[in-house]
C-alpha positions as CSV (number, residue, x, y, z in Angstrom):
1,M,108.0,69.3,105.3
2,S,111.4,69.9,103.3
3,D,110.4,69.1,99.9
4,S,109.8,71.7,97.2
5,R,106.7,74.3,97.5
6,D,105.3,76.6,95.0
7,I,103.1,78.8,97.4
8,V,101.0,81.4,95.9
9,I,99.4,84.3,98.3
10,I,96.7,85.9,96.5
11,G,96.1,89.7,97.2
12,G,98.0,92.5,98.0
13,G,96.8,94.1,101.1
14,I,98.0,94.1,104.2
15,I,97.2,90.2,104.7
16,G,98.9,89.0,102.2
17,C,102.4,91.4,102.1
18,T,102.5,90.0,106.1
19,S,101.7,86.9,105.1
20,A,104.4,86.8,102.6
21,Y,106.8,88.7,104.3
22,F,106.3,86.1,107.5
23,L,107.1,82.8,105.0
24,T,110.2,84.6,103.9
25,R,111.7,84.5,107.9
26,H,110.4,81.3,108.6
27,P,112.9,79.0,110.0
28,A,112.2,76.9,107.4
29,F,111.9,79.1,104.4
30,D,114.8,77.9,101.8
31,P,114.5,80.1,98.4
32,S,116.3,76.9,96.7
33,K,113.4,74.8,97.4
34,H,110.6,77.2,98.4
35,R,108.6,79.5,95.6
36,I,106.2,81.9,97.1
37,T,104.2,84.6,94.0
38,L,101.9,86.8,95.3
39,L,99.2,87.6,92.9
40,E,97.4,90.9,93.1
41,A,94.5,92.1,90.7
42,S,95.6,96.1,90.8
43,K,98.5,97.3,93.3
44,I,99.9,96.7,96.1
45,A,97.9,98.2,99.2
46,G,95.5,99.6,96.5
47,G,92.4,98.9,99.1
48,A,91.7,99.2,102.6
49,S,95.0,98.6,103.6
50,G,96.2,101.5,102.1
51,K,92.8,104.0,103.0
52,A,92.5,102.6,106.2
53,G,93.5,104.9,110.0
54,G,96.4,102.6,111.2
55,L,95.0,102.0,114.7
56,L,96.9,99.6,116.3
57,A,95.6,98.7,119.8
58,L,96.1,95.9,123.3
59,W,92.2,96.5,123.2
60,A,91.0,95.8,119.9
61,Y,89.7,92.4,118.8
62,P,89.8,89.4,118.7
63,S,91.9,88.7,121.9
64,N,93.9,85.7,120.6
65,I,95.8,87.4,117.9
66,V,95.6,90.9,119.6
67,P,98.6,90.7,121.8
68,L,100.9,89.0,119.6
69,S,100.1,91.1,116.7
70,Y,100.5,94.1,118.7
71,R,104.2,93.0,119.9
72,L,105.1,92.3,116.3
73,H,104.1,95.7,114.8
74,A,106.7,97.1,117.7
75,E,109.1,94.7,116.7
76,L,109.0,95.5,113.2
77,A,108.8,99.2,114.1
78,K,112.3,98.6,115.6
79,E,114.5,96.2,113.1
80,H,112.8,98.0,110.1
81,G,112.3,101.8,111.5
82,G,109.3,101.9,111.1
83,A,109.3,105.2,112.6
84,D,110.4,106.8,109.5
85,R,109.3,104.3,107.2
86,W,105.8,104.4,108.2
87,G,104.6,106.5,110.6
88,Y,104.8,104.0,114.0
89,R,104.4,105.4,117.2
90,R,102.6,105.1,120.8
91,I,99.7,107.5,120.7
92,H,96.8,108.2,122.9
93,C,93.2,107.1,121.8
94,G,89.5,108.5,123.6
95,Q,86.3,108.8,123.6
96,L,85.0,112.6,122.7
97,D,80.9,113.4,123.2
98,A,80.5,116.9,121.3
99,K,77.8,119.4,120.2
100,G,78.3,120.0,116.8
101,R,78.2,123.5,115.1
102,S,75.4,124.3,112.7
103,S,77.1,126.4,110.2
104,P,80.9,126.7,110.7
105,T,82.3,130.1,109.7
106,S,84.8,128.8,107.4
107,V,85.1,125.4,105.5
108,A,87.9,123.2,104.9
109,K,89.6,123.8,101.7
110,N,90.0,121.7,98.7
111,R,93.3,120.7,97.8
112,H,93.0,122.5,94.6
113,N,91.3,125.4,95.9
114,D,93.0,127.7,97.3
115,S,90.7,130.3,98.1
116,G,89.5,131.5,101.7
117,S,91.5,132.8,104.3
118,I,93.0,130.2,107.7
119,S,91.5,131.2,110.9
120,L,93.9,130.9,114.0
121,Q,92.1,130.4,116.9
122,K,93.8,131.6,120.2
123,R,92.6,129.7,123.6
124,D,92.1,132.2,126.2
125,E,92.4,131.3,130.0
126,K,88.3,130.5,129.9
127,A,88.4,128.6,126.7
128,L,90.9,126.3,128.5
129,A,89.1,126.0,132.1
130,K,86.1,124.6,129.6
131,L,88.4,121.8,128.2
132,T,89.7,120.8,131.8
133,A,86.5,120.9,132.7
134,A,85.5,118.2,129.9
135,G,87.7,115.9,131.0
136,I,90.2,116.9,127.9
137,P,94.3,116.6,128.3
138,K,96.1,119.6,128.1
139,D,97.3,118.8,124.7
140,L,94.4,117.8,123.4
141,D,93.8,121.4,122.4
142,W,92.2,121.1,118.6
143,F,88.6,120.7,119.4
144,S,86.6,123.7,120.0
145,P,86.0,124.4,123.8
146,D,82.2,125.6,123.3
147,C,81.7,122.0,121.4
148,V,83.6,119.7,124.1
149,R,81.3,118.1,126.6
150,S,83.0,115.4,127.7
151,Y,85.9,113.0,127.4
152,S,87.2,109.8,128.3
153,E,90.8,107.9,127.4
154,M,90.7,104.3,126.0
155,G,94.1,103.9,125.6
156,D,97.7,105.4,126.3
157,P,101.0,105.3,124.7
158,S,101.2,101.4,126.6
159,T,98.6,100.3,124.8
160,T,97.6,102.1,121.9
161,A,99.9,103.3,118.8
162,Q,99.4,103.6,115.2
163,V,100.9,103.5,111.7
164,H,100.3,105.1,108.0
165,P,98.7,101.8,106.3
166,Y,99.9,102.2,102.7
167,Q,103.4,102.9,104.1
168,F,103.4,100.2,106.3
169,T,101.7,97.8,103.6
170,T,104.2,99.0,100.7
171,A,107.0,98.5,102.9
172,M,105.9,95.0,103.9
173,A,105.7,94.3,100.1
174,K,108.9,95.2,99.2
175,L,110.7,93.8,102.7
176,A,108.9,90.3,101.0
177,E,110.3,91.3,98.0
178,E,113.9,91.1,98.9
179,G,113.2,88.0,101.0
180,G,112.7,86.3,97.7
181,V,109.1,86.8,97.3
182,K,107.9,87.3,93.5
183,I,105.5,90.1,93.1
184,V,103.3,89.9,89.9
185,L,100.1,92.4,89.1
186,G,97.1,89.7,87.6
187,L,93.4,88.9,88.4
188,V,93.1,85.4,89.6
189,S,90.3,83.5,87.7
190,N,90.9,79.7,89.6
191,I,92.5,77.6,92.0
192,D,92.3,74.2,90.8
193,R,91.6,72.2,93.5
194,S,90.4,68.9,92.0
195,G,91.1,65.8,94.0
196,G,90.8,67.9,97.2
197,Q,94.3,69.3,96.8
198,V,95.5,72.9,95.7
199,R,96.9,72.3,92.3
200,S,96.9,75.9,90.0
201,V,96.1,79.0,90.0
202,T,95.4,80.6,87.0
203,Y,95.1,84.6,86.5
204,E,94.5,87.0,84.1
205,D,98.1,88.8,83.8
206,K,97.1,92.9,84.3
207,E,99.9,93.8,81.5
208,T,99.5,91.6,78.5
209,S,95.9,90.6,79.6
210,K,96.5,87.0,78.5
211,S,95.8,83.8,81.7
212,Q,98.6,82.3,82.9
213,T,98.7,79.3,85.3
214,I,100.9,78.7,87.7
215,P,101.4,75.4,90.1
216,A,100.3,75.2,93.7
217,T,101.3,72.9,96.4
218,D,100.2,75.8,98.6
219,V,97.4,78.7,98.6
220,I,96.7,81.3,101.0
221,V,93.6,83.4,99.7
222,A,93.8,86.7,101.4
223,A,91.7,88.8,99.1
224,G,90.0,91.1,102.1
225,P,86.2,91.0,100.9
226,W,87.3,89.7,97.6
227,S,87.9,86.5,98.8
228,K,84.9,85.0,97.8
229,R,85.2,86.0,94.4
230,V,88.4,83.4,94.0
231,Y,87.1,81.4,96.9
232,P,83.4,80.9,96.6
233,P,82.8,78.8,99.6
234,A,84.2,81.9,101.7
235,P,81.9,83.4,103.9
236,I,83.6,86.7,103.7
237,A,81.3,90.1,103.1
238,A,81.9,93.4,102.0
239,M,81.2,96.7,103.2
240,R,82.2,100.1,101.8
241,A,84.0,102.9,104.2
242,H,84.7,106.3,103.1
243,S,87.3,108.8,104.9
244,V,89.5,111.8,104.0
245,T,92.7,113.2,105.1
246,I,93.0,116.9,105.9
247,T,96.3,119.2,106.6
248,P,95.4,121.2,109.9
249,S,95.6,124.6,109.9
250,R,98.7,123.7,112.5
251,P,100.4,120.9,113.7
252,I,98.0,118.7,116.1
253,S,99.1,116.1,119.4
254,A,99.2,112.7,118.8
255,Y,95.5,111.2,119.2
256,A,93.1,108.8,118.2
257,V,89.8,109.9,118.8
258,F,86.3,108.6,118.5
259,T,83.7,110.9,118.6
260,E,80.0,111.3,119.4
261,I,78.4,114.4,117.6
262,S,75.2,115.8,118.2
263,L,73.8,117.5,115.1
264,P,72.0,121.1,115.6
265,A,68.3,120.4,113.7
266,D,69.6,122.5,110.7
267,F,72.6,120.9,109.9
268,G,73.9,120.2,106.9
269,R,75.1,123.1,103.9
270,T,75.3,123.6,99.9
271,D,79.0,122.4,98.8
272,M,80.9,121.8,95.8
273,F,79.2,118.3,95.5
274,V,75.8,118.5,96.0
275,K,73.3,121.6,95.3
276,S,71.3,121.3,98.3
277,K,71.3,120.1,102.0
278,R,71.8,116.5,102.4
279,G,69.7,115.0,105.4
280,H,71.2,114.0,109.2
281,G,70.6,112.3,111.4
282,K,70.6,113.5,115.1
283,T,74.7,112.2,115.6
284,A,77.4,111.7,113.7
285,T,80.7,109.3,115.3
286,P,83.6,109.6,112.9
287,E,86.9,108.9,113.9
288,I,89.9,111.5,113.5
289,Y,93.3,110.2,113.7
290,A,96.2,112.3,114.6
291,R,99.3,110.9,112.1
292,P,102.6,112.4,111.9
293,N,103.7,115.4,109.7
294,N,100.9,117.3,110.5
295,E,98.2,115.3,108.5
296,A,94.8,113.9,110.0
297,Y,92.6,111.2,109.0
298,A,88.9,110.7,109.2
299,C,86.5,108.4,108.5
300,G,82.9,108.2,108.8
301,E,80.0,104.8,108.8
302,G,79.9,102.2,106.4
303,D,77.4,101.3,103.8
304,R,76.2,98.6,101.3
305,L,74.8,100.7,98.7
306,V,77.4,99.6,95.7
307,P,78.2,96.3,95.3
308,L,82.0,95.5,95.4
309,P,83.3,96.5,91.8
310,K,85.7,94.0,90.1
311,T,88.9,95.4,91.8
312,T,90.5,97.8,93.9
313,A,90.8,100.2,90.9
314,D,87.3,99.9,90.5
315,V,85.9,101.1,93.9
316,E,83.7,104.6,93.6
317,T,83.8,107.5,96.1
318,D,81.1,109.3,96.9
319,D,82.0,112.8,97.1
320,A,79.0,113.6,99.6
321,R,79.8,110.9,102.0
322,C,83.6,112.5,102.2
323,Q,82.0,116.1,102.7
324,D,79.6,114.7,105.1
325,I,83.0,114.0,107.0
326,V,84.3,117.1,106.4
327,D,81.4,118.8,107.8
328,Y,81.5,117.1,110.7
329,V,84.6,117.1,112.3
330,S,84.4,120.9,110.9
331,S,81.9,121.6,113.0
332,I,83.8,120.4,116.5
333,S,87.5,121.5,115.8
334,D,88.6,124.9,114.2
335,E,91.8,123.2,112.9
336,L,90.0,120.7,110.6
337,R,87.8,123.3,109.8
338,D,89.9,125.6,108.3
339,G,92.7,122.8,107.1
340,E,93.3,121.7,103.4
341,V,91.2,118.3,102.6
342,T,93.9,116.2,100.9
343,V,92.3,113.4,100.0
344,R,88.6,111.8,99.5
345,Q,88.6,108.1,99.1
346,A,86.5,104.3,99.5
347,C,87.7,101.6,100.2
348,Y,85.7,98.0,101.4
349,L,86.5,96.0,104.5
350,P,85.8,92.3,104.4
351,N,83.3,90.9,107.0
352,V,82.8,87.6,107.8
353,E,79.0,86.7,107.5
354,T,78.8,83.9,109.8
355,A,77.5,84.6,114.0
356,S,81.0,83.5,115.2
357,G,82.2,86.7,113.9
358,G,85.9,86.5,112.6
359,P,88.9,86.9,111.4
360,L,89.3,83.5,109.6
361,I,92.8,82.3,109.7
362,G,93.9,78.6,108.9
363,L,93.2,75.6,106.9
364,T,90.2,74.9,104.7
365,G,89.4,71.5,104.4
366,V,91.1,71.5,101.1
367,K,94.5,70.3,101.1
368,G,97.0,73.1,101.0
369,L,94.8,75.6,101.1
370,L,94.6,78.7,103.7
371,L,92.2,81.5,104.4
372,A,92.8,84.3,105.9
373,A,90.3,86.9,105.7
374,G,87.7,88.8,107.5
375,H,89.8,91.0,109.5
376,T,87.1,94.1,109.9
377,C,88.4,97.3,110.7
378,W,91.4,95.6,112.8
379,G,93.2,94.6,109.2
380,I,95.9,96.5,110.2
381,Q,96.4,96.0,113.6
382,N,96.2,92.3,113.2
383,G,98.2,91.6,109.9
384,P,101.5,91.2,111.5
385,G,100.2,88.1,113.6
386,T,97.9,87.1,110.8
387,G,101.1,86.5,108.3
388,K,103.3,84.9,111.7
389,L,100.9,82.1,112.1
390,I,99.7,81.9,108.3
391,S,103.5,80.8,108.1
392,E,103.3,78.7,110.8
393,F,100.7,77.1,109.1
394,V,102.4,76.3,105.6
395,F,105.8,75.3,106.9
396,D,104.9,73.6,110.3
397,G,101.2,72.6,109.6
398,K,100.1,74.5,112.4
399,A,99.9,77.5,114.9
400,K,102.3,77.8,117.2
401,S,102.6,81.9,118.6
402,A,98.8,81.9,119.3
403,S,95.6,80.1,120.6
404,I,93.6,80.3,117.3
405,G,90.9,77.6,117.8
406,S,87.8,79.8,117.2
407,L,89.0,81.4,114.0
408,D,89.4,78.1,112.1
409,P,87.4,78.6,108.7
410,R,87.0,75.0,108.9
411,K,83.6,76.0,111.3
412,A,82.5,78.2,108.9
413,L,82.7,76.7,105.8
């Protein structure tokens, strides 16, 4: 398989960027014979790959690629200085059962609104005793003792880590580019697969708005929830997810926390986006990830209220849903309640529409056409493993680093 190849990757998220990276690192890659082009409609990491939580875990799914990808994360961080470049670090992770407060006495500030005081609550012995009784580790001291009911550990630094998704994805893109990949901003309109094999890819250049067609011997569809747009047979659906980032009122310890918060009947308040109280369920389950440099990331449940837009640049953020997340985490943490909200954002996660689940990684039945999509909320975790496997499909004709027969796209197409 040493002949000239024109390899086109569609999608500049984590799957496309890690695929590009590992293609340039494959022993068979020869830049004099192999041309690799990555096509991205708006910007690198413009979607979920730039707005996800960045949790890495050996207990994630699917189990046939998780160990490979988790190991590759550690290797990439060691080789390229990931601790500094994209915030790679080992962390603790747990499940927190808590009772939310009805009306926080102060509210997390908006970045552009500097009014309001910051309350730094000191923990007395009685408060610390409550946390200890609930099973809270001593250094997980950024939840209100009166709110905490119980805590159970899900993972420790031997099984759990994190990265900053935007920093990691853009770093992979840069490393791939340095390895010989050409990155082009353009919206794909057609994959010519006449005669049962890929022949070319047509896209609209973002800068010139002109249609361009480039030859292709291999095409990797890695466009996340947009994969169905560029390859209609792909059984990939989209779910919108909102998240926020907060600068806490003081530094918080390195934990990822899955919460279950019981909300009081009168929970809800008037805020800068909604003029009347919104209805809430009895419980809320935001996830909270402490990040380096005194940042907390929090996300809420998904929705399908707004259809998938044309590109990541067109994604609409529902500020009220972001405020819900702020309210939920503020109801159990003074440090987050009194912090500064720095980002409110939304993205779309890719889900496989078949009962077998996903992701789908590998051959499609069309010669030269590969699919790598449907990673749900574990795209960052499973990005390196997927990229490594895609490089093997292209240059070796099969997956070698993991047994992924259950993820074969041909079973779902």
